[in-house]
N, C-alpha and C positions, 0 to 999 in steps of 0.2 A: 496390670490388668486385673481390674476387679471381676467380680465372679460373675455380676451380671454381663457383661460384655464377654463373658467365656462361656456361659450359657449361650448368649446369641450367637456366636459363631460358631458353636458345635450345632445349634441349628440350623444354620445355613450349609454347614459339610454334609449333615444327613440330609439336608433338601437334596445337595447335589448326588448324594449315596441311592436314592431310589433308585436310578436307572443303573445305576454301577455296583450294585451290592453283591455281586459274586465274584469283586477282586479281590486278590491274596493280601498278606500282611505288607509285603513290600510297596504293591501297587495304592495300596490304601495309606501309607504314608507320604508316600510321593505325591498322591491329590491331597493331603490335608497340608502338604509344605507347600504348594503349588498357590493354594488360596491365600495361605499368610503370609506369603510374600507379595502377592500381586495386592492385597489391600492395602492403602495409603492410610487408613487410621493406625496400621500398626510398625508404621515405618520409625517411631521411636524407640521399638524395642532392639537390643545388640542383639547379635549373631547367637550368643549364648542365651538371651532370653528367648528366642524365637526358636532356637531346638529341645531348650526347655517346655515350650508350647505345643511345638508337634508331638513330643513324649506324651506329655498330658492328656490332646486330644486325642490321642493312637490308643494310649490306655482304656480313653472312656468308652471307647469305641469296641476294642478288642480284648483288652487287659481289666482289671478289677477297680477301674476309675482311682477314685483316689487313694485307695486300697495298695494299689500296683508297686508305688515308691516304698511301701511300709515292707511289703512281701518282698521287695527287690534287695532292701537294706539288711546284710548280715547283722548289724548289730542286735537287731530286733528280734524276739524270741516270742513275743506273743501279743497277740493283735486284738483287742477286747470291744466291740462294736455294741453297748448299751442300747442305743437308737441311731435313727439316719443324724442323728444331731450330735451325737456323744461316743468319742472314740479313743482309748485308752490304748497304750502300748508299754510292753516290759521291754527296758532296755539295759543291759550289765546289772539285770536285777532290781534296779528300781523301776516303778508302776508311774506314769505319769500322762495326764489330758493332753490331747493333741490340739491345733486351733484349727482342727477341720470340721467338715459335715459335709453329707451329703446333698445336692439340691434338692432331694423329697426324698420321703419314705418309700415313694414308689421307684425309686430309682435303686436304693438298697434293696428293694424286694428283687428290682431286675435283676442286679449282681446275683443276688440267693441262687435265683434260678439258673442263673450260666453255671456257677458252681455245681449244684447239684445234678442238672443234669449232663454234665463232664464226666459223670461216674453213675451215670444213670440211676440215680435215685431221686424220689417223689418227695416235695414237702409241700405243706399245703394245711388250710386250716383245718381239714379231719384227720389229717396228720401232721402236728406241729414241730415235731423233734426228728432231729434226722444227724447222721456224722456222716461226713463227706473229705473229701480232702481234694488237694490242689493238684495241678500237674508235676510240682515239683517236690510232693509229697508230703506235705504241711496238712496237718489235720485239722479239720473244720468242724465245729458244733453249731448247729442250728437252731434256735427256738422262734418260732411264728405265735402271733396273736391266735387264740385267745390264753395260750398258756402264758406267752411273755405280755407282759400291763401295759409296757410303753412303746410298744410295736415291734420290729424283727431285729433280735438279739444273735450275734453270732460273734463266735471268739475261733479266732487261728493261732493253734500251736505250730511254730516253724522248728524246723530240723536243721542243722548243718547239712552243707551237700555233700559232704563226705562223713561218714559216723567215725565218731569219737573212740580213739584206741583203749585199749587200757593201760596204755602206756602215757597217754595225755591226762586221763585222770590221777593217775599219778602224779604227776607233773603239778596237777593243780591240787593237790595234798585229799583228794576224795578218798584215800584210802593208801595205805601204805605199801610199798614194793614187795617185802616177804607177803602180805594178806594175796595181793595180784597174783605172784608166783604161785601159790595155796590153791587159787580158783582155778588158774589155768592147768593145772595137774588135775584137779576134781575134776573139769570139762571134759577133759581128754580122756579121762578114766571112766565115763558117762554116768557122775552123778546127778541124781535129780536137783534141780537147783531153784527155788522161789524165791524172787525177788520182791519186799515188800516194801510199802513207802507211803507218804503221802501225797494230796496233789501238787505237781511241780518238782518233787524231790529229784527228780531224775532213771525214774526205773528204765524206761524205754531207753532211753541212753544208755543203761549200766548194763540192760539186756545186748543190745548192738555190739555194746565192748564183750561182754562173755561170748558172745557169738563166732568172734574171730577167732576165737580157741578151739570153735568145732572143726575136727581132722578134715580136708578139703575131698576125700574121698566118700564121706557118706550122703545119704539121702537124707535131706531135711523139708518137711512140711511145716509154713508158716500158718496161723488161724487167727485172723484179727478181725473185729468191727468194722475197722477204715486200715487198709494195707497204710503200714508209717513204716515196720521197721529195714532198715537195709543192710542185709547181710550178705557182703560182697566177697566171701570167702569161700562160698561153697557153689561148685558148679551145678550140685545136682537138687535144684531147690524148685519146691514147686509154694506157691504164694497161695493162699485163699483167703475170701472175704466175705462177711455177712452182707446179706439182702434184705433190705424191707420187705414186706408185703405192697403190692400194688393198692390203686385207690377199690379195688374189689376184695381185697384182704386177702388175697392169693398171693403166693409164688415168696414168703417167706423162707430164706436162710438163716437158722440160726447158729452160734458159735457149736452148738450142742450137734446141730447135722451135721458140719463141717470136722470134728472131731471124729465121730461114727466112720465120716466116710475116707479120713485119713489114714484108717487102721486097715484100710482095703488098699493102698497104694505103697504099700511097702516100705514105709518108712523106718530111717535107722532112729532119729529122733523129731518128736513134736513140738514146736513151740508155739504157746496159746502167749498173741499178746497181752491180753488180760482177762482174769477170770472175774466175774462180778456175782453170778449167780448159780442157776441150777446146772451149766456146765462144769463147774469144779466137779463134782460129781464121775463125770466123764472123764475129765482130765486125771483125775486120781487112778481110775482105772485103766486107761490107757499107760499109764507109767507102772501099774502094777501086774501087768501082761506083755512085760517084755520089749518094753520101747524105754530102755534106759537111757539117759545124758538128754531127759526134756528138760525145756526151760519153760516157765509164766512167771505174771507179775499179780498183785493184788494190793487193794489199798489198805492200809492198816496203820496203827501210830507203834506197834514194837512187833517183835518175830515173835511174845508170846501172844499178843493180840491177833496175829493174823494168823495161828492156831486153832483159835476161836472162830475167827470170820470166817477159814475153811468149814468147820463144823455147820456154822448156819447155815452156809450156802448149800453143803452136801443135804442137810435136812430142808429146805427147801424142796431138794429134787423127788426126794423120795422119804417115807418114813421108815426109818431106819433105828436101829436102838443107836444111843449114844455111844456105846463101845464098840460096836461095828465100825461106828463113824471116825472115829478114833485110833483104830486099829487099820483102816485105810490110809489115814494121811501118815500115821508113824511107818507105814512099808512103804508107801507111794514116796514120799520127801526124803532126800538126804541133807539139804543142806538150806539154811534160811539166811539169804543176806537182806538186811533191812537198813535203808535209806532215808536223809532227812533233812531238808533245807532248815540250816541253822538259821537265828538270828540277824547274822549279818550277811545273810542271802546264799552262804556257800553251801554246797550238796555233799554231804560227806556220809560215807558207809559207818554207822553207828553200831553196827550186830552182825557175825559171823556166827551162826550157829549149825551145830550137827545135831541132826534129829537121832533120840537114842531111845527110841521105839516107846513102848507106855510102861509108867512105872505108877502103880495103885490106880491104877484105871485113868490117868493122864498120861498125854503125849510130854515126853521129856526131852529138853532141847538142852545141849553139852557145848557151851560158850566158848568158841575159838578166839572170838577177836571183839573186843569193845572199844569204841570212840571213850578215849579219856580226855577231860576238856583242863586242860589249865592255865587259865586264866583269858585276858584279852588284850590286844596290843593294835594302835592305829584302827579302831572299827573291828577288825578280825578276830574270829574266836581263835584263840591256839589250843590246839592240843593233837592227838593224833591216834591212830587204832592200834590199840597195843593185844598182843596176846595174853590172853590170862590164863595159861599156863597147863590149860587141859587138855589132854591128847586126844586125836582124833581116835576115835574107837574103831570106828568099821572101816578095816581096810580090806576087805573083802575085792572091792571093785578095781582097788589098784591093784593086787596079786594079778587080776585076771586080765587087767590093762596091760600088764607086765611093764607096770614104771617101777624104776628104780631111781628115785630124783633125789640129790643129794637136799632139795629145798624142806623134805618131807622127813629126812633121816629122826629130827627129833621127835615128830609126831609119831611115826612108827615106832620107834625104841622106847619112848614113853608110852604108847599102844601095849606093847606086849608087857611091859613092866607090869602096868594094871592087872592084862590079862593072867598075870604071873601070879598077881597077891590075888585074884580071885579065885585060879585052880586052887 
């Protein structure tokens, strides 16, 4: 069936729905099926083709039209709509253009309004940029004209139905078993951990995996622009989400607002999905006021670069001396984990660094693990996350948590030795 015939058929079905628009999904599917089976000009279709046509028509009314099969495909991780005539997807790390297009620009606009209204958000010419999510938790970014020059643009970042575990990340060689065990202990001991990396490096996936090490008896507050974290091991969980201002410029709820509110909700830990600006100051203050074990992510090219970006973000919130800002960072964050997406499209942990306070007015990092590349084979980067040989210097939280784990013996022993040398 060509596109013209499909549009005519859908138009006929829509006309028939004018008087029965309140029917449910099951009744709508049955209504579409009756029309298809009753059309003489569709008898040439096989039973399988008719079934697919019913689903395609149903998706055009209640789903996301031509995007619905892409959303349902677990192999596709990203859907990029550059205009109503141009759709790209990322599958198995490869980006390719699809021979698909919306029937018109207005049809794409209808889908966009369906998405944003489902999460009580607004996007229009006066407010052309919005973050939203689909019912399955997929993250959606939308940009409308005049900000988007070629027409409405929408990007959908999909996530697996069940969050990836640290064991699966080890199996995929994203990090070593030894490093994973160390991180598990550090999360349990309530070290404040910050995950850095570039776009698409797997920060949210890694944050989800880390969160599975949080003891189930704790109370956790998550704060995000659009809710996408999948923390399934903590029963006492509150998920908070920002809100854009309405058409009158009122009602905006920012990450800063949510961080401040969360402090009154008796959290054991606060998880901020991503810090991009002034809210960084509130996050650091929360970490410095008894909310140990907090987790967050941010964009950067390395762990050292993330320190500089945090400084910039804090300074955008308040006019503070740089020395004070660095002191805040040095005392708030315990561990940096930096991720990268390599040239073979694999996502790897590149660095795990301990924050060792200030030295000569700069935040000093103590490298614990670094990715060592050994070459390339069959198009895949070879290498592993290797220990740097430096001890874990700050073990006070381990002692407070009563943790005596064999995986940490060489760290704590080396730490005591270094302390003896210093003394």
